[in-house]
C-alpha positions in Angstrom: -0.3 -0.1 -0.3 1.4 3.1 -0.9 1.9 5.6 1.8 -0.9 8.5 1.0 -3.1 5.4 0.7 -2.5 4.4 4.0 -2.6 7.0 5.8 -6.2 8.0 3.9 -7.2 4.6 5.3 -5.3 5.0 8.7 -7.9 8.7 8.7 -10.5 6.8 7.5 -10.6 4.9 9.8 -10.3 7.1 13.4 -13.1 9.4 11.2 -14.6 5.0 11.7 -14.2 5.0 15.2 -14.5 8.7 16.0 -18.8 8.0 14.4 -19.1 5.1 17.1 -17.7 7.1 19.8 -20.9 9.3 18.7 -22.9 7.5 18.3 -22.9 5.3 21.7 -23.1 8.4 23.7 -26.1 9.1 21.7 -27.7 6.1 22.4 -26.9 7.2 26.4 -28.1 10.6 25.8 -31.2 7.9 24.4 -31.2 5.7 27.1 -31.5 8.9 30.0 -34.0 10.4 28.6 -36.2 7.7 28.0 -35.5 6.9 32.2 -33.8 3.4 30.9 -31.3 4.9 32.8 -30.2 6.6 35.7 -28.0 10.4 35.1 -24.5 8.8 35.9 -23.9 11.8 39.5 -27.0 9.5 40.7 -24.9 7.1 40.2 -21.7 7.9 41.7 -23.4 10.0 44.7 -23.6 5.6 45.8 -20.6 4.8 45.1 -18.6 7.0 46.8 -21.6 6.9 50.1 -21.3 2.9 49.8 -17.5 2.4 48.5 -15.1 4.7 49.6 -12.3 5.4 46.4 -11.1 7.3 43.8 -13.4 7.2 40.8 -10.7 6.5 37.6 -13.2 5.0 35.2 -16.7 5.1 34.7 -18.4 3.3 31.4 -22.1 2.4 30.5 -22.5 -0.8 28.5 -25.2 -2.8 26.9 -25.1 -6.6 28.6 -28.3 -8.6 27.0 -30.3 -5.6 27.1 -29.7 -4.1 30.3 -27.1 -1.3 30.8 -24.8 -1.7 33.0 -22.2 1.3 34.8 -19.3 0.5 35.0 -16.2 1.7 37.8 -13.4 1.2 38.5 -12.1 2.8 41.7 -8.6 3.2 43.1 -9.4 2.4 47.0 -7.4 3.9 50.2 -5.1 0.5 50.6 -4.1 0.9 46.5 -6.7 -1.9 45.5 -8.8 -1.9 42.1 -12.2 -2.8 42.6 -14.1 -2.5 39.6 -18.2 -2.7 40.2 -20.9 -3.4 37.5 -24.1 -1.3 38.5 -27.6 -1.5 37.5 -27.7 1.5 35.6 -31.2 1.8 36.2 -31.8 1.4 39.4 -28.2 1.9 40.8 -28.8 -1.3 41.7 -24.9 -2.8 42.4 -24.8 -6.0 40.2 -20.8 -7.6 40.7 -17.8 -5.8 42.8 -14.4 -7.7 42.3 -10.4 -6.6 42.9 -7.6 -6.7 42.2 -3.7 -5.7 44.0 -4.4 -6.4 47.3 -0.9 -5.3 49.2 
């Protein structure tokens, strides 16, 4: 593949990735507007109250037709905790920890 063709392919691949990300944001906004998910702030209030630590990352995913907030926390003892919460109710579905010291 020539350099100009390679450059064009990389640009188009990047643009497609941005389009997918924008599409994900649109779906999340629509789910919030339709009352299918709680606002992120509400979920973070529960997480901060019940699970001490610094929020490092939050993702909103759809698994088997259910919206899930995935929250990664860095706890005071240095462990990384991953929480999965039902995005509609805020209910904790799963909690896993890594790197205990």
